[in-house]
VEXDO-309927 format. One record per residue (C-alpha): x, y, z; residue in three letters. Coordinates in steps of 0.05 Angstrom, whole numbers, plus 5000, padded with zeros to 4 digits. Example, Ala and Ser with C-alpha at 12.3 -4.5 7.8 and 13.67 -1.06 7.14 Angstrom:
# VEXDO-309927
524649105156ALA 527349795143SER 
# end
This chain:
# VEXDO-309927
557542443161UNK 565142393173UNK 564141803220UNK 559641453169UNK 564841553115UNK 570441303159UNK 566640653168UNK 567140533093UNK 574840513091UNK 580039963102UNK 587539893099UNK 590639843029UNK 591839103021UNK 589438542977UNK 584838253031UNK 581138913036UNK 580138942960UNK 577738222957UNK 573138353015UNK 569238832972UNK 567738292920UNK 562837702922UNK 568237232895UNK 574937252860UNK 573637562791UNK 577037292729UNK 579138012713UNK 580838502769UNK 582339202742UNK 585839752782UNK 585240442751UNK 589441072761UNK 587541802751UNK 594242012722UNK 600241672690UNK 607541612710UNK 607341752785UNK 611741242820UNK 607741302885UNK 601741012849UNK 605840502811UNK 609040272876UNK 602140192907UNK 599939792846UNK 606139352851UNK 604839182924UNK 597439042913UNK 598838612852UNK 604338232888UNK 599538052944UNK 594037862895UNK 598837402857UNK 601337072921UNK 594837032959UNK 589436982906UNK 592936602849UNK 592737132795UNK 597436922738UNK 597537502689UNK 599038242699UNK 596738682642UNK 598539422635UNK 596639992589UNK 602439892540UNK 603639632470UNK 601338902467UNK 606738692418UNK 612439032455UNK 609838692518UNK 612038022490UNK 619138242503UNK 617538342577UNK 613737682581UNK 619637302551UNK 624237612603UNK 619837482665UNK 618336762644UNK 625036532617UNK 630137072633UNK 631137252560UNK 634637932554UNK 637538442602UNK 632938822650UNK 634939522627UNK 634039352554UNK 627538972567UNK 624039562602UNK 626540032548UNK 624139602490UNK 618239252523UNK 613939862542UNK 610840392498UNK 608941122515UNK 615641202552UNK 613040782610UNK 619540392614UNK 623041002643UNK 618940972707UNK 622140632766UNK 615540312786UNK 614939942720UNK 622239712723UNK 621039462794UNK 614839082772UNK 618738712718UNK 624538572765UNK 619838282818UNK 616137852767UNK 622737552743UNK 624937412814UNK 618137102830UNK 618436642770UNK 625636422775UNK 625735672788UNK 618135592786UNK 614635132736UNK 610835482680UNK 604135332712UNK 606035732773UNK 609236322738UNK 606137002731UNK 605837272660UNK 606437982635UNK 602238302579UNK 601238972547UNK 594039052525UNK 594139712488UNK 594839722412UNK 601239982380UNK 598240682383UNK 600541362408UNK 596442002415UNK 600042292354UNK 600641682309UNK 599140942297UNK 604440432280UNK 605040112212UNK 601639422208UNK 608139142179UNK 610738812243UNK 604438422260UNK 602038282190UNK 608838022167UNK 609637602229UNK 602837282219UNK 604337152145UNK 611236862161UNK 608636392215UNK 602936132171UNK 607736052112UNK 611835572153UNK 605835152172UNK 600835122114UNK 600935012039UNK 603135642002UNK 597035601957UNK 592635742017UNK 595936422031UNK 592337032003UNK 598837331976UNK 606337231975UNK 611237552023UNK 613837981966UNK 606838241950UNK 605538382023UNK 612038782029UNK 610339181966UNK 603339361991UNK 605939572060UNK 611240032029UNK 615440492073UNK 613340502146UNK 613741262151UNK 607641342106UNK 603540992161UNK 606641352220UNK 606342072194UNK 604242482256UNK 600842992211UNK 595542472194UNK 592542532264UNK 590743262252UNK 589643222177UNK 585742612150UNK 588142752080UNK 595242572102UNK 593041872123UNK 594641272079UNK 588940882111UNK 584040912052UNK 589040811996UNK 588240231947UNK 594139881981UNK 591039962050UNK 584339692025UNK 587839081995UNK 591738972060UNK 585238972101UNK 582638402057UNK 589238032063UNK 589338112139UNK 582237852143UNK 584037252100UNK 590137102142UNK 586037112207UNK 580836662174UNK 586336192152UNK 589136182222UNK 582235992250UNK 581235462196UNK 588035142213UNK 586735102288UNK 586634342291UNK 593134302253UNK 596334852295UNK 594434492360UNK 598833922337UNK 604634342312UNK 604934962356UNK 604835082431UNK 599235452466UNK 603736062473UNK 605336052398UNK 598036002380UNK 596236572428UNK 601736992397UNK 599136862326UNK 592137072348UNK 595137702379UNK 598637862313UNK 592037762276UNK 587938202324UNK 593238742322UNK 594138752247UNK 586738792232UNK 585739302288UNK 591339742262UNK 588739722191UNK 581739902215UNK 584640472257UNK 588540742197UNK 582340702154UNK 578541152202UNK 584441622210UNK 583041802138UNK 575841972154UNK 573842702149UNK 567042642183UNK 565342962251UNK 565242272283UNK 572642142266UNK 575742222336UNK 569941872371UNK 571041292324UNK 578541282336UNK 578341302412UNK 572940762411UNK 577040322365UNK 583040372411UNK 579040132471UNK 575939592429UNK 582939332413UNK 584539362487UNK 578238972505UNK 579638422455UNK 586638342483UNK 584038322555UNK 578737802538UNK 584137372504UNK 588337412568UNK 582337222611UNK 581536582570UNK 588436392597UNK 586536502670UNK 585537032723UNK 588537712702UNK 590238352738UNK 589738992697UNK 592539682707UNK 590840292665UNK 587840982668UNK 581040982703UNK 577541192638UNK 579940562602UNK 577140102657UNK 570640422683UNK 563840122668UNK 560740792649UNK 561841142583UNK 568441512580UNK 569142222556UNK 574442742542UNK 575343392504UNK 580043372445UNK 582043882393UNK 576043682350UNK 571243762410UNK 568443282463UNK 568342542450UNK 564841962486UNK 566241222479UNK 565540562515UNK 571940372551UNK 575739712548UNK 573139562618UNK 565939702598UNK 566639242537UNK 570238682575UNK 565538762634UNK 559538682589UNK 562338022566UNK 564837772634UNK 559238022679UNK 560837882752UNK 567537602730UNK 569838322719UNK 571438792777UNK 573839512775UNK 577339892831UNK 578740612815UNK 584341032845UNK 582941742869UNK 587842222900UNK 588342862939UNK 594443252915UNK 600043232863UNK 603043892884UNK 608943852835UNK 603643842780UNK 599644412809UNK 594243962839UNK 593144232909UNK 588444022965UNK 581543852937UNK 575444282954UNK 571643993014UNK 565143912974UNK 568343412926UNK 569142662936UNK 576642742941UNK 575643302991UNK 571342853036UNK 576542313035UNK 582342813043UNK 579343043109UNK 580342343138UNK 586842213176UNK 589041613133UNK 594541743081UNK 591741183037UNK 585740723043UNK 581040253006UNK 573940523003UNK 567740092998UNK 564440462940UNK 557640142950UNK 557340323024UNK 559941033010UNK 554541122957UNK 549340903009UNK 552041393060UNK 551841963011UNK 545041782983UNK 542542302934UNK 547242832960UNK 553042672913UNK 559243112921UNK 561043622868UNK 565543382811UNK 572643622821UNK 575644062767UNK 582743872747UNK 587844442743UNK 592544002702UNK 590743642637UNK 594543012658UNK 590042862718UNK 582742642714UNK 578942682780UNK 574142132799UNK 567042272777UNK 562542182838UNK 556841952791UNK 561041332778UNK 560941092851UNK 555440582837UNK 559340292778UNK 565740192817UNK 567239602863UNK 571940012905UNK 576540612908UNK 583740642929UNK 584941342956UNK 591941642961UNK 592142293000UNK 598542602973UNK 602842402913UNK 609842702924UNK 614842832869UNK 618342172852UNK 
# end
């Protein structure tokens, strides 16, 4: 068995990943089982660098706020800003504090310097402006969309004035109250103002679509893409806030599903621009239903990868990352009867695993699921082997 498993592994490099696929997919997603470990971020950076240089990928998308990501994209494409401030302002969830993300941005800027726009690699966040404890006010995106359209179309076509929009939005802190995540009655999402804003957002997006021929002549492709991003995000945030105010048992299932739906829409928009590399938690990218236990009980939902993959078909590929230990987090050597345990017994410190061949070797004798001793790490589910195009295995993740 060990010999058969060894025949399914390759060195960790872009050529090995591409060798698992029938052709170059439009969207190639690399998952991770935990966040914030610079060993895994460094591996991502090296693989993505090779895929950009050898396979012609032109966008790198990460699990971070899609609107904040515009700050990073401006920096890597035109040098706007200062690196330290860009990584602080351009990432959500505190990801800018990680050396691996800073190094990714620095490399992208160096790569692009002096290259024409058609040869540059772009950066994107594809998450919504959402945190576990709160969702952002729709002010930033809704106001930006209204302002841009106000400058380009007849004022009579707009669904409201800027003053009315500002009044309906009100103070931002009523939208971002962390208590609303635990207590639906604290959410503003089903107030009369919020209901009116949902209609206004819908009308603004419809107006944006109706004005496409005019915008093609007056705005660049990047400007039009940015306007569509504002529209998607504003409507998505208002929908998310609406369901934060829901008191039904399906509330959390609805919310986690809406988040991944926003992610999927952003990824599909990026794929329209060209080949895209994606990095996020495995559960956001896998083809199977995702699941987790929250304070309101277990929830299941379709991930961004499942949704985008359903649309793209063979143009979507997913490579998961699995690991052996994160000892500084209390994750010690995996039991030998788990998938991670089988791979941990091999001499390689890191490798690319042919998931299809490994599934064939294992047959019906799937390994036991590994149980995580730390909430921040999600082991690879061996039942997902058939739905993965490959696995990157890292034996040990040392303290950064």
